[in-house]
PALUMSE-724368 format. One record per residue: residue in three letters; x, y, z of N, C-alpha, C, CB in turn. Coordinates in Angstrom, 3 decimals. Glycine has a CB too. Layout:
<atoms>
ATOM;ala;X;Y;Z;X;Y;Z;X;Y;Z;X;Y;Z
...
</atoms>
This chain:
<atoms>
ATOM;met;0.845;-1.178;0.000;0.000;0.000;0.000;0.890;1.241;0.000;-0.961;-0.002;1.221
ATOM;ser;0.609;2.186;-0.880;1.466;3.362;-0.981;1.040;4.425;0.035;1.423;3.938;-2.410
ATOM;glu;2.003;5.261;0.367;1.760;6.360;1.294;0.946;7.447;0.604;3.092;6.934;1.825
ATOM;pro;0.026;8.117;1.314;-0.707;9.225;0.702;0.251;10.384;0.408;-1.865;9.695;1.626
ATOM;val;-0.016;11.067;-0.688;0.810;12.208;-1.079;0.485;13.388;-0.168;0.579;12.582;-2.577
ATOM;gln;1.512;14.002;0.387;1.338;15.180;1.230;1.352;16.426;0.344;2.453;15.260;2.325
ATOM;arg;0.318;17.207;0.384;0.197;18.423;-0.408;0.267;19.646;0.500;-1.118;18.420;-1.214
ATOM;thr;0.968;20.648;0.047;1.021;21.911;0.769;-0.175;22.757;0.358;2.357;22.661;0.494
ATOM;ile;-0.876;23.340;1.335;-1.966;24.265;1.067;-1.545;25.625;1.592;-3.310;23.787;1.722
ATOM;thr;-1.490;26.588;0.685;-1.100;27.951;1.038;-2.322;28.848;0.929;0.054;28.467;0.124
ATOM;lys;-2.607;29.613;1.978;-3.751;30.529;1.994;-3.223;31.951;1.851;-4.596;30.371;3.312
ATOM;ile;-3.754;32.667;0.836;-3.312;34.040;0.590;-4.516;34.927;0.280;-2.287;34.089;-0.573
ATOM;pro;-4.394;36.226;0.510;-5.476;37.136;0.142;-5.621;37.191;-1.380;-5.217;38.550;0.713
ATOM;phe;-6.841;37.410;-1.839;-7.081;37.559;-3.272;-6.832;39.012;-3.653;-8.532;37.120;-3.655
ATOM;asp;-5.620;39.244;-4.142;-5.246;40.569;-4.636;-4.265;40.385;-5.788;-4.622;41.452;-3.495
ATOM;val;-3.767;41.473;-6.324;-2.880;41.421;-7.495;-1.648;40.554;-7.225;-2.441;42.841;-7.896
ATOM;arg;-1.165;40.551;-5.994;0.027;39.753;-5.674;-0.224;38.257;-5.787;0.510;40.077;-4.275
ATOM;ala;-1.479;37.815;-5.757;-1.808;36.390;-5.821;-1.804;35.829;-7.241;-3.154;36.156;-5.200
ATOM;ile;-1.840;36.686;-8.242;-2.034;36.237;-9.626;-0.953;35.250;-10.076;-2.050;37.439;-10.564
ATOM;ala;0.303;35.569;-9.874;1.392;34.687;-10.320;1.338;33.336;-9.621;2.752;35.347;-10.067
ATOM;glu;0.996;33.338;-8.334;0.927;32.074;-7.594;-0.245;31.215;-8.058;0.810;32.344;-6.094
ATOM;ile;-1.368;31.845;-8.375;-2.520;31.122;-8.915;-2.138;30.475;-10.247;-3.737;32.074;-9.097
ATOM;ala;-1.505;31.243;-11.121;-1.088;30.722;-12.427;-0.118;29.554;-12.275;-0.440;31.833;-13.263
ATOM;ala;0.791;29.646;-11.336;1.767;28.573;-11.135;1.084;27.268;-10.723;2.795;28.983;-10.075
ATOM;val;0.135;27.337;-9.798;-0.571;26.125;-9.372;-1.341;25.518;-10.544;-1.535;26.438;-8.203
ATOM;leu;-1.893;26.365;-11.414;-2.664;25.878;-12.567;-1.778;25.553;-13.768;-3.703;26.913;-12.970
ATOM;glu;-0.463;25.578;-13.571;0.520;25.271;-14.618;0.287;26.082;-15.880;0.484;23.792;-14.953
ATOM;ser;0.143;27.377;-15.694;-0.110;28.266;-16.816;0.533;29.611;-16.520;-1.633;28.420;-17.081
ATOM;ala;0.366;30.518;-17.456;0.870;31.880;-17.280;-0.312;32.835;-17.261;1.878;32.264;-18.408
ATOM;ser;-0.191;33.878;-16.479;-1.231;34.902;-16.496;-0.820;35.982;-17.490;-1.461;35.506;-15.069
ATOM;arg;-1.825;36.677;-17.993;-1.583;37.792;-18.905;-2.661;38.840;-18.649;-1.587;37.321;-20.409
ATOM;pro;-2.375;40.079;-18.966;-3.427;41.093;-18.822;-4.590;40.759;-19.757;-2.872;42.520;-19.127
ATOM;ala;-5.800;40.944;-19.269;-6.982;40.718;-20.106;-7.033;41.800;-21.188;-8.295;40.725;-19.245
ATOM;pro;-7.702;41.517;-22.307;-7.808;42.520;-23.366;-8.697;43.696;-22.968;-8.345;41.880;-24.631
ATOM;phe;-9.286;43.634;-21.799;-10.101;44.719;-21.251;-9.601;44.981;-19.838;-11.644;44.363;-21.262
ATOM;gln;-9.757;46.176;-19.354;-9.297;46.532;-18.019;-10.359;47.371;-17.317;-7.953;47.296;-18.084
ATOM;leu;-10.262;47.464;-16.015;-11.131;48.322;-15.223;-10.451;49.663;-15.014;-11.478;47.664;-13.865
ATOM;pro;-11.202;50.739;-14.940;-10.585;52.005;-14.546;-10.014;51.860;-13.133;-11.620;53.179;-14.612
ATOM;gly;-8.733;52.041;-12.996;-8.103;51.955;-11.683;-7.854;50.543;-11.178;-8.933;52.664;-10.705
ATOM;gly;-8.014;49.523;-12.013;-7.781;48.165;-11.555;-7.404;47.234;-12.688;-8.998;47.642;-10.856
ATOM;glu;-6.473;46.339;-12.409;-6.020;45.398;-13.427;-6.907;44.156;-13.466;-4.568;44.999;-13.170
ATOM;val;-7.026;43.578;-14.675;-7.761;42.332;-14.883;-6.805;41.375;-15.585;-9.089;42.558;-15.727
ATOM;phe;-6.786;40.114;-15.149;-5.861;39.120;-15.688;-6.622;37.905;-16.198;-4.838;38.699;-14.623
ATOM;gln;-5.991;37.176;-17.123;-6.573;35.932;-17.606;-5.544;34.818;-17.561;-7.115;36.102;-19.029
ATOM;ile;-6.048;33.619;-17.281;-5.237;32.407;-17.270;-6.004;31.362;-18.068;-4.931;31.913;-15.797
ATOM;thr;-5.337;30.745;-19.019;-5.922;29.639;-19.753;-5.351;28.357;-19.171;-5.640;29.749;-21.290
ATOM;val;-6.239;27.510;-18.658;-5.803;26.270;-18.013;-5.683;25.187;-19.077;-6.796;25.836;-16.884
ATOM;pro;-4.494;24.629;-19.247;-4.310;23.582;-20.254;-4.962;22.268;-19.807;-2.809;23.364;-20.529
ATOM;ala;-5.249;21.433;-20.796;-5.843;20.120;-20.501;-4.973;19.042;-21.099;-7.293;20.015;-21.048
ATOM;gly;-3.767;18.899;-20.581;-2.852;17.887;-21.106;-2.537;18.138;-22.565;-3.439;16.494;-20.935
ATOM;glu;-2.792;17.145;-23.387;-2.504;17.248;-24.819;-3.632;17.906;-25.595;-2.232;15.879;-25.390
ATOM;gly;-4.817;18.025;-24.988;-5.973;18.577;-25.688;-6.003;20.093;-25.652;-7.242;18.034;-25.093
ATOM;pro;-7.066;20.658;-26.184;-7.207;22.114;-26.159;-7.455;22.613;-24.734;-8.355;22.558;-27.085
ATOM;pro;-7.236;23.898;-24.471;-7.498;24.436;-23.133;-8.950;24.167;-22.731;-7.197;25.958;-23.087
ATOM;thr;-9.152;23.950;-21.460;-10.498;23.639;-20.999;-11.159;24.774;-20.238;-10.462;22.431;-20.139
ATOM;val;-10.377;25.640;-19.618;-10.962;26.701;-18.798;-10.215;28.011;-19.021;-10.935;26.313;-17.304
ATOM;met;-10.991;29.084;-19.182;-10.432;30.435;-19.184;-10.849;31.066;-17.864;-10.927;31.291;-20.433
ATOM;val;-9.861;31.459;-17.067;-10.121;32.083;-15.773;-9.777;33.563;-15.896;-9.293;31.398;-14.622
ATOM;thr;-10.749;34.408;-15.584;-10.527;35.852;-15.579;-10.559;36.315;-14.134;-11.599;36.608;-16.445
ATOM;leu;-9.496;36.988;-13.726;-9.302;37.413;-12.340;-9.428;38.933;-12.246;-7.919;36.943;-11.806
ATOM;trp;-10.338;39.378;-11.429;-10.612;40.796;-11.202;-10.329;41.121;-9.733;-12.091;41.153;-11.580
ATOM;pro;-9.092;41.167;-9.300;-8.822;41.346;-7.869;-9.360;42.657;-7.291;-7.345;41.280;-7.632
ATOM;thr;-9.412;43.704;-8.085;-9.880;44.998;-7.581;-11.328;44.943;-7.132;-9.716;46.065;-8.645
ATOM;ile;-12.156;44.157;-7.847;-13.574;44.053;-7.478;-13.905;42.687;-6.867;-14.457;44.299;-8.709
ATOM;his;-12.863;41.904;-6.524;-13.008;40.623;-5.816;-13.870;39.620;-6.591;-13.618;40.859;-4.436
ATOM;arg;-13.581;39.496;-7.897;-14.388;38.640;-8.774;-13.504;37.681;-9.561;-15.227;39.496;-9.739
ATOM;val;-14.020;36.474;-9.799;-13.361;35.471;-10.632;-14.408;34.912;-11.589;-12.709;34.328;-9.761
ATOM;asp;-14.084;34.882;-12.877;-14.937;34.239;-13.878;-14.217;32.982;-14.348;-15.253;35.206;-15.087
ATOM;ala;-14.940;31.881;-14.437;-14.377;30.633;-14.951;-15.278;30.160;-16.084;-14.253;29.537;-13.821
ATOM;ile;-14.725;30.098;-17.291;-15.491;29.687;-18.464;-14.944;28.359;-18.948;-15.430;30.761;-19.591
ATOM;ser;-15.808;27.333;-18.905;-15.438;26.005;-19.372;-16.428;25.596;-20.461;-15.424;24.968;-18.195
ATOM;pro;-16.178;24.485;-21.152;-17.144;24.043;-22.162;-18.532;23.757;-21.575;-16.622;22.799;-22.858
ATOM;ala;-18.596;23.391;-20.296;-19.876;23.005;-19.692;-20.596;24.138;-18.970;-19.652;21.888;-18.731
ATOM;ala;-19.857;25.154;-18.509;-20.491;26.193;-17.689;-19.664;27.470;-17.677;-20.696;25.694;-16.257
ATOM;thr;-20.351;28.554;-17.379;-19.693;29.828;-17.103;-20.072;30.223;-15.685;-20.104;30.943;-18.147
ATOM;val;-19.066;30.453;-14.849;-19.296;30.809;-13.452;-18.722;32.194;-13.206;-18.662;29.763;-12.487
ATOM;val;-19.536;33.075;-12.643;-19.078;34.385;-12.193;-19.182;34.354;-10.676;-19.928;35.579;-12.828
ATOM;phe;-18.033;34.429;-10.014;-17.961;34.266;-8.566;-17.476;35.576;-7.962;-17.020;33.081;-8.170
ATOM;thr;-18.309;36.205;-7.133;-18.000;37.520;-6.580;-17.686;37.438;-5.085;-19.166;38.479;-6.820
ATOM;asp;-17.217;38.536;-4.552;-16.895;38.672;-3.130;-15.801;37.703;-2.684;-18.142;38.451;-2.295
ATOM;val;-14.819;37.460;-3.560;-13.710;36.561;-3.240;-12.743;37.291;-2.310;-12.980;36.077;-4.540
ATOM;ala;-12.436;36.672;-1.195;-11.549;37.284;-0.210;-10.199;36.584;-0.118;-12.210;37.283;1.144
ATOM;met;-10.223;35.246;-0.167;-9.006;34.455;0.035;-8.858;33.415;-1.069;-9.026;33.767;1.417
ATOM;val;-7.634;32.944;-1.214;-7.330;31.897;-2.178;-6.560;30.808;-1.443;-6.514;32.454;-3.400
ATOM;asp;-6.977;29.560;-1.642;-6.229;28.410;-1.138;-5.524;27.784;-2.337;-7.173;27.366;-0.402
ATOM;leu;-4.211;27.705;-2.283;-3.416;27.106;-3.353;-3.039;25.701;-2.905;-2.135;27.969;-3.683
ATOM;val;-3.610;24.696;-3.560;-3.332;23.305;-3.206;-2.275;22.808;-4.187;-4.644;22.405;-3.251
ATOM;glu;-1.075;22.654;-3.677;0.086;22.295;-4.483;-0.205;21.110;-5.410;1.265;21.967;-3.577
ATOM;gly;0.009;21.336;-6.713;-0.119;20.277;-7.697;-1.529;19.848;-8.028;0.613;19.122;-7.238
ATOM;val;-2.555;20.546;-7.476;-3.923;20.060;-7.656;-4.901;21.131;-8.138;-4.421;19.488;-6.367
ATOM;glu;-5.093;22.200;-7.324;-6.189;23.120;-7.598;-6.029;24.438;-6.848;-7.511;22.475;-7.232
ATOM;val;-6.919;25.374;-7.223;-7.016;26.660;-6.552;-8.453;26.817;-6.078;-6.589;27.840;-7.495
ATOM;leu;-8.624;27.198;-4.803;-9.949;27.487;-4.252;-10.058;28.987;-4.035;-10.198;26.707;-2.917
ATOM;phe;-11.081;29.596;-4.602;-11.375;31.010;-4.408;-12.498;31.075;-3.379;-11.777;31.728;-5.769
ATOM;arg;-12.213;31.652;-2.198;-13.154;31.615;-1.076;-13.794;32.967;-0.786;-12.451;31.123;0.159
ATOM;arg;-15.092;32.904;-0.560;-15.815;34.076;-0.050;-15.687;34.095;1.468;-17.325;34.054;-0.486
ATOM;arg;-15.901;35.263;2.044;-15.887;35.379;3.511;-16.992;34.534;4.147;-16.047;36.850;3.933
ATOM;thr;-18.074;34.306;3.406;-19.226;33.575;3.928;-19.091;32.062;3.813;-20.461;34.014;3.214
ATOM;gly;-17.963;31.566;3.276;-17.704;30.137;3.257;-17.855;29.448;1.915;-18.586;29.495;4.202
ATOM;glu;-18.586;30.036;0.976;-18.719;29.412;-0.336;-17.388;29.497;-1.072;-19.847;30.085;-1.160
ATOM;tyr;-17.194;28.574;-2.019;-15.950;28.634;-2.778;-16.123;28.121;-4.201;-14.873;27.837;-2.074
ATOM;leu;-15.216;28.559;-5.046;-15.085;28.131;-6.440;-13.743;27.426;-6.547;-15.192;29.350;-7.455
ATOM;ile;-13.754;26.221;-7.134;-12.518;25.472;-7.339;-12.240;25.414;-8.835;-12.612;24.032;-6.726
ATOM;val;-10.992;25.679;-9.200;-10.512;25.424;-10.562;-9.341;24.460;-10.411;-10.085;26.772;-11.321
ATOM;thr;-9.463;23.291;-11.051;-8.412;22.281;-10.919;-7.387;22.418;-12.034;-9.014;20.872;-10.929
ATOM;arg;-6.234;21.851;-11.784;-5.159;21.836;-12.764;-5.599;21.121;-14.041;-3.912;21.161;-12.178
ATOM;gly;-6.507;20.178;-13.937;-7.011;19.439;-15.100;-8.154;20.139;-15.812;-7.460;18.075;-14.677
ATOM;gly;-8.576;21.309;-15.308;-9.599;22.077;-15.999;-11.025;21.870;-15.527;-9.537;21.769;-17.408
ATOM;lys;-11.218;21.306;-14.348;-12.563;21.174;-13.814;-12.934;22.438;-13.044;-12.675;19.927;-12.908
ATOM;val;-14.224;22.779;-13.066;-14.747;23.921;-12.338;-15.826;23.403;-11.398;-15.306;25.021;-13.310
ATOM;ile;-15.680;23.705;-10.093;-16.603;23.211;-9.072;-17.004;24.388;-8.203;-15.960;22.065;-8.213
ATOM;val;-18.304;24.534;-7.936;-18.791;25.595;-7.066;-19.491;24.957;-5.879;-19.746;26.560;-7.826
ATOM;arg;-19.168;25.458;-4.695;-19.886;25.055;-3.489;-20.457;26.315;-2.861;-18.953;24.285;-2.482
ATOM;ser;-21.786;26.424;-2.927;-22.418;27.597;-2.324;-23.721;27.223;-1.660;-22.659;28.680;-3.368
</atoms>
């Protein structure tokens, strides 16, 4: 029987400084979105799906505490994001202060718990 893999979970505030760390966990690069907010930056990350086409486009709006996740199956607009949990090698959880969260996995799955 093999030992369970130990994963590091890092909790950080959802702000501009979190963008690079979110992209790293999702094995992608962030880039400025083709649109911006007055007085606030907007970023996009395309999550790869192994050898196939990208599966999720994540748009990060740290100034207004919003994350959009667009996948082939659903479009999720998640607001009031306060914290981010970075699960090493697996996923990113975008958490509201009220406990609900949006998960984007490294494999391109989008999960909402609200």
